VOPAGU-2260 file (C-alpha; in pm, 1 decimal, decimal comma):
REM VOPAGU-2260
SITE   aa  ch    i         X         Y         Z
SITE  MET   A    0    7016,2    1087,6   11085,4
SITE  SER   A    1    6915,4    1316,7   11369,0
SITE  THR   A    2    6599,7    1208,8   11549,6
SITE  ILE   A    3    6354,5    1423,5   11744,5
SITE  ALA   A    4    6162,6    1266,3   12031,3
SITE  ILE   A    5    5789,0    1327,9   12046,1
SITE  LEU   A    6    5667,2    1329,4   12404,0
SITE  VAL   A    7    5303,1    1224,9   12428,6
SITE  GLY   A    8    5206,3    1242,4   12793,0
SITE  PRO   A    9    5272,2    1436,0   13114,0
SITE  LEU   A   10    5559,8    1683,5   13122,8
SITE  ALA   A   11    5719,8    1637,6   13466,3
SITE  GLY   A   12    5936,7    1347,2   13351,1
SITE  TYR   A   13    6081,1    1555,1   13067,5
SITE  PHE   A   14    6183,9    1844,7   13291,1
SITE  GLY   A   15    6282,7    1637,6   13595,0
SITE  ASP   A   16    6650,1    1573,2   13518,5
SITE  GLY   A   17    6721,8    1936,4   13428,9
SITE  VAL   A   18    6541,7    2076,0   13732,5
SITE  ARG   A   19    6722,9    1839,0   13967,7
SITE  ALA   A   20    7062,2    1912,4   13811,3
SITE  ALA   A   21    7001,9    2286,8   13846,5
SITE  ALA   A   22    6906,0    2242,2   14212,3
SITE  ARG   A   23    7225,4    2048,6   14285,1
SITE  GLU   A   24    7437,7    2314,2   14111,1
SITE  ASN   A   25    7277,1    2576,1   14336,0
SITE  GLY   A   26    7343,8    2369,7   14647,3
SITE  GLU   A   27    6974,2    2295,4   14695,0
SITE  ALA   A   28    6796,5    1969,3   14763,0
SITE  PRO   A   29    6655,2    1835,6   14434,5
SITE  PRO   A   30    6275,9    1813,6   14426,0
SITE  ASP   A   31    6107,4    1476,7   14454,5
SITE  ASP   A   32    5858,7    1342,2   14201,8
SITE  ASP   A   33    5556,6    1489,2   14378,3
SITE  ALA   A   34    5715,6    1835,4   14386,8
SITE  LEU   A   35    5799,1    1814,7   14015,5
SITE  ARG   A   36    5442,0    1720,7   13931,9
SITE  ALA   A   37    5308,9    2000,9   14150,2
SITE  SER   A   38    5529,3    2255,0   13970,2
SITE  VAL   A   39    5400,1    2142,8   13630,1
SITE  VAL   A   40    5040,4    2159,6   13755,1
SITE  ALA   A   41    5101,0    2515,7   13881,2
SITE  TRP   A   42    5250,4    2610,6   13542,0
SITE  ARG   A   43    4954,1    2452,4   13361,5
SITE  GLU   A   44    4706,6    2646,8   13574,9
SITE  TRP   A   45    4894,1    2971,2   13502,3
SITE  ILE   A   46    4883,1    2908,5   13125,5
SITE  SER   A   47    4517,9    2802,6   13142,8
SITE  GLU   A   48    4410,5    3105,1   13346,2
SITE  GLY   A   49    4583,3    3341,4   13104,6
SITE  LEU   A   50    4409,1    3190,7   12801,3
SITE  GLU   A   51    4073,3    3181,7   12978,7
SITE  ARG   A   52    4109,9    3544,6   13086,7
SITE  GLU   A   53    4156,4    3645,8   12721,7
SITE  GLY   A   54    3853,5    3441,9   12617,9
SITE  LEU   A   55    4071,3    3203,2   12417,1
SITE  LEU   A   56    3995,7    2882,7   12606,7
SITE  LEU   A   57    3650,0    2744,4   12677,0
SITE  ARG   A   58    3747,0    2514,9   12965,3
SITE  PRO   A   59    4057,4    2477,0   13185,4
SITE  LEU   A   60    4355,9    2271,6   13076,9
SITE  VAL   A   61    4359,3    1939,7   13261,1
SITE  TRP   A   62    4566,5    1622,8   13233,3
SITE  ASP   A   63    4704,1    1360,0   13470,9
SITE  GLU   A   64    5072,4    1420,8   13551,8
SITE  SER   A   65    5101,9    1082,6   13724,9
SITE  THR   A   66    5053,6     864,3   13416,1
SITE  PRO   A   67    5351,8     738,2   13211,3
SITE  PRO   A   68    5414,1     883,4   12863,4
SITE  ASP   A   69    5305,1     693,0   12555,0
SITE  PRO   A   70    5629,1     532,9   12427,6
SITE  GLY   A   71    5760,2     489,9   12077,5
SITE  HIS   A   72    5701,2     831,2   11922,7
SITE  ALA   A   73    5994,9     989,0   11738,5
SITE  LEU   A   74    6060,2    1170,4   11413,0
SITE  LEU   A   75    6357,5    1201,0   11180,9
SITE  LEU   A   76    6469,3    1564,1   11155,5
SITE  PRO   A   77    6502,1    1549,5   10772,3
SITE  ALA   A   78    6144,6    1419,9   10752,9
SITE  LEU   A   79    6017,5    1711,7   10962,9
SITE  GLN   A   80    6218,2    1955,2   10748,8
SITE  ALA   A   81    6078,7    1798,6   10432,2
SITE  LEU   A   82    5722,6    1829,1   10560,6
SITE  LYS   A   83    5769,7    2195,1   10645,5
SITE  LEU   A   84    5930,8    2261,5   10306,6
SITE  PHE   A   85    5650,0    2077,6   10128,4
SITE  LEU   A   86    5385,6    2276,8   10316,8
SITE  SER   A   87    5571,7    2603,6   10254,0
SITE  HIS   A   88    5515,1    2537,6    9884,5
SITE  GLY   A   89    5155,1    2435,8    9947,6
SITE  GLY   A   90    5233,8    2090,3    9812,5
SITE  SER   A   91    5281,4    2238,7    9465,1
SITE  ALA   A   92    5523,2    2142,7    9188,4
SITE  SER   A   93    5744,1    2438,9    9284,9
SITE  CYS   A   94    5873,4    2239,8    9582,7
SITE  PRO   A   95    6225,8    2102,2    9530,3
SITE  PRO   A   96    6212,1    1727,9    9457,9
SITE  GLU   A   97    6492,8    1655,2    9705,2
SITE  LEU   A   98    6564,0    1803,7   10045,7
SITE  PRO   A   99    6831,5    2077,9   10013,8
SITE  PRO   A  100    7109,6    2114,2   10274,0
SITE  ASP   A  101    6944,2    2422,4   10427,6
SITE  PRO   A  102    6569,5    2390,8   10364,0
SITE  GLU   A  103    6489,7    2681,8   10596,8
SITE  LEU   A  104    6661,8    2910,5   10342,2
SITE  ASP   A  105    6421,4    2812,4   10064,7
SITE  PRO   A  106    6245,4    3131,6    9942,0
SITE  ALA   A  107    5895,3    2991,3   10003,0
SITE  TRP   A  108    5988,3    2886,1   10357,0
SITE  VAL   A  109    6144,0    3227,6   10427,3
SITE  ALA   A  110    5843,8    3415,5   10287,0
SITE  LEU   A  111    5598,7    3211,5   10493,7
SITE  ALA   A  112    5801,7    3263,3   10812,9
SITE  GLU   A  113    5828,2    3637,3   10746,4
SITE  SER   A  114    5448,0    3653,5   10713,5
SITE  ASP   A  115    5416,0    3487,0   11058,8
SITE  PHE   A  116    5259,7    3189,7   10879,1
SITE  ALA   A  117    4949,9    3392,1   10796,5
SITE  ASP   A  118    4918,2    3241,8   10446,9
SITE  THR   A  119    4890,1    2874,6   10535,2
SITE  SER   A  120    4618,7    2634,2   10643,7
SITE  TYR   A  121    4876,0    2425,5   10831,0
SITE  ASP   A  122    5006,6    2655,9   11102,8
SITE  GLN   A  123    4967,4    2383,7   11368,6
SITE  LEU   A  124    5209,5    2164,8   11171,5
SITE  LEU   A  125    5455,0    2441,4   11085,8
SITE  VAL   A  126    5484,0    2650,5   11401,8
SITE  PRO   A  127    5451,5    2478,9   11743,4
SITE  GLU   A  128    5687,0    2258,6   11940,2
SITE  LEU   A  129    5422,4    2205,5   12210,8
SITE  TRP   A  130    5056,3    2116,0   12165,4
SITE  LEU   A  131    4811,9    2136,5   12455,0
SITE  PRO   A  132    4510,3    1903,9   12495,8
SITE  ALA   A  133    4246,6    2162,2   12410,6
SITE  ALA   A  134    4049,2    2290,4   12112,4
SITE  PHE   A  135    4157,6    2627,8   11972,7
SITE  ASP   A  136    4267,7    2752,5   11631,8
SITE  PHE   A  137    4577,7    2964,1   11701,1
SITE  THR   A  138    4940,4    2933,3   11809,4
SITE  PHE   A  139    5111,9    3142,9   12074,3
SITE  ALA   A  140    5445,7    3197,2   12248,1
SITE  CYS   A  141    5453,9    2989,4   12562,4
SITE  PRO   A  142    5722,1    2968,0   12834,7
SITE  LEU   A  143    5780,1    2608,2   12942,3
SITE  PRO   A  144    5809,5    2514,1   13311,7
SITE  ASP   A  145    6189,6    2550,6   13284,4
SITE  GLY   A  146    6158,8    2902,4   13139,6
SITE  HIS   A  147    6249,3    2810,7   12780,5
SITE  GLU   A  148    6001,4    2974,5   12540,7
SITE  VAL   A  149    5840,8    2778,5   12257,9
SITE  GLN   A  150    5545,6    2818,1   12027,7
SITE  ALA   A  151    5238,7    2627,0   12143,9
SITE  GLY   A  152    4929,3    2502,7   11967,2
SITE  SER   A  153    4630,4    2273,4   12009,2
SITE  VAL   A  154    4635,2    1893,2   11992,2
SITE  ASP   A  155    4282,4    1895,6   11849,7
SITE  ALA   A  156    4366,7    2150,0   11580,4
SITE  LEU   A  157    4689,2    1965,2   11494,9
SITE  LEU   A  158    4500,0    1640,2   11443,6
SITE  ALA   A  159    4244,4    1815,8   11222,1
SITE  GLN   A  160    4521,0    1971,2   11010,2
SITE  CYS   A  161    4695,6    1633,1   10979,2
SITE  ALA   A  162    4373,5    1488,6   10835,7
SITE  ALA   A  163    4328,4    1785,7   10601,2
SITE  LEU   A  164    4687,9    1757,9   10479,9
SITE  ARG   A  165    4652,1    1385,0   10418,0
SITE  GLU   A  166    4327,4    1425,8   10225,2
SITE  ARG   A  167    4400,7    1743,6   10027,5
SITE  LEU   A  168    4768,5    1709,1    9938,4
SITE  PHE   A  169    4811,4    1331,9    9927,7
SITE  ALA   A  170    4453,6    1206,7    9858,6
SITE  ALA   A  171    4521,6     943,5   10122,8
SITE  THR   A  172    4339,5     759,2   10401,2
SITE  PRO   A  173    4424,0     701,6   10768,6
SITE  ILE   A  174    4546,1     354,0   10668,8
SITE  ASP   A  175    4790,8     515,5   10423,8
SITE  ALA   A  176    4917,4     747,1   10698,9
SITE  ALA   A  177    4971,0     450,8   10931,0
SITE  MET   A  178    5178,6     281,7   10661,1
SITE  TRP   A  179    5385,4     598,0   10601,4
SITE  ALA   A  180    5462,9     613,6   10972,5
SITE  GLU   A  181    5603,8     262,2   10989,6
SITE  ALA   A  182    5911,5     282,6   10768,5
SITE  PRO   A  183    6124,1     588,6   10682,4
SITE  PRO   A  184    6192,6     627,1   10309,7
SITE  SER   A  185    6539,7     588,5   10164,7
SITE  GLY   A  186    6694,4     890,2    9997,3
SITE  ALA   A  187    6618,3    1259,6   10021,1
SITE  GLY   A  188    6293,6    1281,2    9823,1
SITE  VAL   A  189    6085,7    1558,8    9978,0
SITE  ARG   A  190    5745,9    1406,7    9906,9
SITE  ALA   A  191    5830,3    1066,6   10057,9
SITE  LEU   A  192    5997,7    1220,5   10362,5
SITE  ALA   A  193    5702,8    1456,8   10411,0
SITE  ARG   A  194    5457,1    1167,0   10401,2
SITE  HIS   A  195    5661,3     980,3   10662,8
SITE  ALA   A  196    5661,2    1284,9   10891,2
SITE  ALA   A  197    5288,7    1340,2   10838,4
SITE  GLY   A  198    5218,6     979,2   10933,3
SITE  ARG   A  199    5433,7     994,0   11247,1
SITE  ILE   A  200    5284,6    1324,1   11361,7
SITE  GLU   A  201    4926,3    1212,5   11294,9
SITE  ARG   A  202    4984,1     894,6   11495,7
SITE  ALA   A  203    5129,3    1088,2   11790,3
SITE  ALA   A  204    4854,8    1351,3   11773,5
SITE  SER   A  205    4587,8    1079,7   11767,5
SITE  SER   A  206    4735,0     931,6   12085,9
SITE  ALA   A  207    4758,1    1272,3   12255,6
SITE  ALA   A  208    4399,2    1358,7   12159,1
SITE  ALA   A  209    4264,1    1024,1   12279,9
SITE  SER   A  210    4443,8    1046,6   12617,4
SITE  ARG   A  211    4396,8    1426,9   12655,9
SITE  VAL   A  212    4766,5    1487,2   12727,0
SITE  PRO   A  213    5022,7    1732,8   12584,8
SITE  MET   A  214    5252,7    1659,7   12292,4
SITE  LEU   A  215    5604,6    1805,3   12278,9
SITE  LEU   A  216    5889,4    1789,7   12027,9
SITE  CYS   A  217    6214,1    1749,4   12217,8
SITE  ALA   A  218    6575,8    1649,9   12160,9
SITE  ALA   A  219    6645,6    1521,8   12512,5
SITE  PRO   A  220    6552,6    1173,8   12639,0
SITE  ILE   A  221    6243,1    1148,2   12855,9
SITE  SER   A  222    6274,4     998,6   13203,0
SITE  ARG   A  223    5993,7     824,9   13388,0
SITE  LEU   A  224    5898,5     937,8   13737,1
SITE  SER   A  225    5816,6     675,6   13994,6
């Protein structure tokens, strides 16, 4: 099964290999670790200033780019798809019992996406690929330091929505979520896969919130800067 890495920690290590490869292709000297960190800090300040200028952020974005990422966070792609399908149906009985080959073509998923996720209480779970260590209740298009655009959200709001999902749709406790996170279910049952994804995401979001660092879904491996 395809696996998505969940980066919980500073971002320079994630972008380092690509930035250095691009520099070599252009005949330039690749940046050292300090230069990579400085570029991420400059990007963070640009994002923070834009949100503050619009009155959308109460205090500047801050995290330590010199600390290592929190290891061991990953997510099976079918589990993430199952969670999004389950939430598209609001956790109701209309949700298919098993994950279809193309869940993003499910009518409820399509309708929610076409409404820009206006009719859901779980936009932080459904929309972003990047969550910033701040408290706000919206998602927005955000260019990453390498220029690739993603949807961004709030670590704090994500964690709150994970708790609401667990309590409202599964009538479960944090201990239940920790158990779901430990072992992926066998088979393609949507409910079991969705619970596994919810447990993994809540665990990663808890770590990101406690350390006040970003959280990013990514396919590429994450290197560690010296």
